[in-house]
N, C-alpha and C positions, 0 to 999 in steps of 0.2 A: 505493500500501498502505499502510496505516496506523503511522504511525510509535508506536513501544513508548518507554515512558521509558525504561525497563532499560536499553536497547541507545541511548541517548542520556546514563548515566552514564558520568561517566568513570571508569573501573576503575582509573587507577595514580595516579589524585585521592584514594583513599577510602582510610579505616587498619582493617582490620578488627583484632579483632571490634566491631561497632557494629549500635542498630538503625536504622533507617531509616525515614520514614514515602513512603510511594512515591506513592501519591494516594487522595484522597476523593471515594467516587465518589455521588453521587445520584442515586434510582431515582425514577420519575414519580410519585409519591407520598406523596417525601416520603424515604425512608430513605434512610440511607447506610452502604455495607460503605468499612474501609480496607484497605488493602493497603501489608502493612511489607515492609521487608527486611529479614532476619535475619541479617546478614552473619558466620560465624562463622569462614572463613578470609580471610589476604586477596587476593584475587583473580589469577587470574597469577603463582602465586608457591605457592602451596598443593591439594592438595582430598580432600576426606574418601574415603578408598576404599567404596566401595557399599556394600559388607556392613554399617560401623559407622554409616555413612549414613543404610540404610536402618535400623537399629535405633535409632540417633534417631530417625529422623520417628515410628518406633510408638507410640516414651515419649512424646515432644511432644507427639502426637496426645491424647493423656491428659493427662501432667501441664501444658500450658498451661490446658488447660481447668477444669482442679483451684484455677489461680490468678486466671485472666483472665475474663468475663463475655464472654456473645457470638462466640467464635472459629465460626467457620465450618470453615474447613482451616489446615493448615499443610504445605508441599508440598517439595520439596528441587527448588532448582534446577538443572538437566542437568547445568551447568560444577562439582556438586559441594562449592561453595563457602556455603552456606548454605540460607534457605528464606522462598519468601512464609510469609506470616500473613496469614490474611485476615478479620476481623470485621466486626460491627455497630457502628458508629457510630464513633465517633475514639475515641481512648487518646492521652496522652502517651506521645512516647518514651520517656521514663525508666523510666515504669508496666511499660511492653511490655518494658525490658530488664530492668528486675528480674521481674517475669515468667520470663524467660529462664534469669536467673543460677539461681532458683528451681530451675528444672527440672532445668537442666543438675547443678545439685547433688546432686539428687535421682538422676539417672542415674549420676553417680559414686558411689550409694551402694546403688544398687539388685543385687538379682538376676535369675537368667534366670526366675523366678515375675513376675517382675515387670514382662515385657515380655510385651505383648498380642498377641496377630494373629501366633504364628509357627505357627502347622502351617497343612496343602495346606486346607485348609475358611476360613479367614479373612487367605490372604495369597495374591496373586499369583505369588508365587516365595518364600516359605516356608525355601529352602533357604540363600540372599542373607543372611544375620544375621548380624553379631557381636559381642555386650557387648562382650569384649574389647575391641576399636577403638572401640567406640562410649565408654567409662570414658574409656579412656586421649585420647581426644578430647575429648573435654567437660573430661581434667582441662588439658590444653593452654591452652583458649580459658578458661576461668578465671583459672587463671593470666596470661594475658594481659587482662583484664579485659573486661566489653563496657559498648561505649560508648552515650550517647544520641543523637552526633551521630558519621555517619561523615566528618569531613571533618578535627575536634578531638579529642582524645581526653577523654573525657570520662566517666571511668569510674563507672558509678553502684554 
């Protein structure tokens, strides 16, 4: 079985919240995609409840695209501690952390009208959202500060 980098990461050594470059993959024609670990809460110490995480996911989908070029996808980890961010090319983790910080700040200031994809036609589990939970978790994450390094606190 192929080794998965994320499973080789020592989850007891990281200091969330942080942004971490997981890998840069190069295609046959030289195109590159990068996978970032947007870790919002400390692994094995906390997890964002599903409804709040789901709402953060929907909001990050737009807000990160507003702040960064080349966003392909932003998907939550099953452990509910953060997200994979997939982008074209390579970007500095500090720049990604700034985009994440700005997006979380925007979530804190948002209203329900700002949440995209929350009806039966646009979401596969439209009843499982909580803007209140999303905002509260974003406040907590922002208060802790987002680091551009997973092992040393280099808050942006």
